[in-house]
C-alpha positions in Angstrom: 95.2 126.6 53.9 91.8 127.3 52.7 90.0 125.0 50.3 89.3 126.7 46.9 86.5 124.4 45.6 84.4 121.5 46.9 83.5 118.5 44.8 79.9 119.8 44.9 81.2 122.8 42.8 82.0 120.5 39.9 79.4 120.2 37.1 77.2 117.1 37.5 78.7 114.0 35.9 82.2 115.5 35.6 83.8 113.0 38.0 81.7 110.0 37.1 84.4 108.4 34.9 86.9 108.8 37.7 84.5 107.2 40.2 83.8 104.3 37.8 87.5 103.7 37.3 88.0 103.7 41.1 85.3 101.0 41.4 86.9 99.0 38.5 90.3 99.1 40.2 88.8 97.9 43.5 87.2 95.0 41.6 90.4 94.2 39.6 91.7 91.5 41.8 94.9 93.4 42.6 95.8 93.3 46.3 94.2 96.3 48.1 97.3 96.9 50.2 99.5 97.1 47.0 97.0 99.6 45.5 97.2 101.7 48.6 101.0 101.6 48.7 101.0 102.8 45.0 98.5 105.6 45.8 100.5 106.7 48.9 103.8 106.7 47.0 102.5 108.7 44.1 100.8 111.1 46.5 104.2 111.5 48.3 105.9 112.3 45.0 103.2 114.8 44.0 103.2 116.3 47.5 99.5 115.9 47.8 98.9 116.1 51.6 95.2 115.3 51.3 95.9 112.1 49.4 98.8 111.2 51.6 96.5 111.4 54.6 93.8 109.4 52.9 95.9 106.6 51.6 98.0 106.3 54.8 94.8 105.8 56.8 93.3 103.4 54.2 96.5 101.3 54.1 96.7 101.2 57.9 93.0 100.2 58.1 93.8 97.3 55.7 96.4 96.1 58.2 99.5 97.6 56.5 102.4 97.8 58.9 103.2 101.3 60.1 107.0 100.8 59.6 106.4 100.1 55.9 104.1 103.1 55.6 106.6 105.4 57.3 109.5 104.0 55.3 107.7 104.2 51.9 109.5 107.3 50.7 112.8 105.4 51.1 111.5 102.0 50.0 114.6 101.2 47.8 116.8 101.3 51.0 114.5 99.3 53.2 114.1 95.5 53.5 110.4 95.7 54.2 109.0 95.3 50.6 108.7 92.3 48.4 110.2 92.1 44.9 106.8 92.5 43.4 106.0 95.5 45.5 109.4 97.0 44.5 108.6 96.5 40.9 105.2 98.2 41.3 106.8 101.1 43.4 109.5 101.6 40.7 106.7 101.6 38.1 104.8 104.1 40.2 107.8 106.5 40.4 108.5 106.2 36.6 104.9 106.9 35.6 104.4 109.7 38.2 107.6 111.4 36.9 106.8 110.6 33.2 108.4 113.8 31.9 111.8 112.7 33.2 111.5 108.9 33.1 110.6 106.2 30.6 109.2 102.7 31.2 112.4 100.9 30.2 112.4 97.3 28.8 114.2 96.3 32.0 111.4 97.7 34.2 108.7 96.1 32.0 110.5 92.8 32.3 110.6 93.1 36.1 106.9 93.8 36.1 106.2 90.8 33.8 108.2 88.6 36.3 105.6 89.5 39.0 102.4 90.5 37.2 100.4 89.3 34.3 99.8 91.7 31.4 96.3 92.3 32.7 97.6 93.2 36.1 100.2 95.5 34.5 97.3 97.2 32.8 95.5 97.6 36.1 98.6 99.0 37.8 99.1 101.5 34.9 95.5 102.7 35.3 95.8 102.8 39.1 99.0 104.9 39.0 97.5 107.2 36.3 94.3 107.6 38.3 96.0 108.6 41.6 98.0 111.1 39.7 94.8 112.7 38.4 93.3 112.7 41.9 96.5 114.3 43.3 96.3 117.1 40.7 92.7 117.7 41.4 93.1 117.8 45.2 96.2 120.0 44.9 94.3 122.4 42.6 91.2 122.7 44.8 93.4 122.6 47.9 91.6 119.8 49.7 92.5 120.1 53.4 94.2 117.0 54.8 93.5 115.4 58.1 89.8 114.8 58.0 89.6 111.6 55.9 87.4 108.9 57.3 88.4 105.4 56.3 86.0 103.8 53.9 84.6 107.1 52.7 86.0 108.3 49.4 
């Protein structure tokens, strides 16, 4: 696979909002491991190899258990995830597949049982944001395998 574009090819300032949003998400108070699980799961659903590589490595660096990372695509069938993680992962799948799914009242109630409204807002933006990054990286064909932890 050959990369089509580099981020240096983008007009100056075009990605500034995305970067600011990433910084705001990191400062949101939501657990970093949960954010990485969300990013990894959305990237799996979107088949974005570059982002899968990145978020697997970032999660592992944060101390995430490899069994949980390897099992993430089958999270519903595995006992390794907490109820709050399950609600966040279900929400990730619904938002990522928004054309075929809706955020039901039941799902929203599950989210409310684990997260504040403010935290649900953060999760909503985090899931939306990784979907944007997935689409960008798939379009420009970012090559997976070279991600260095801590360098986004």
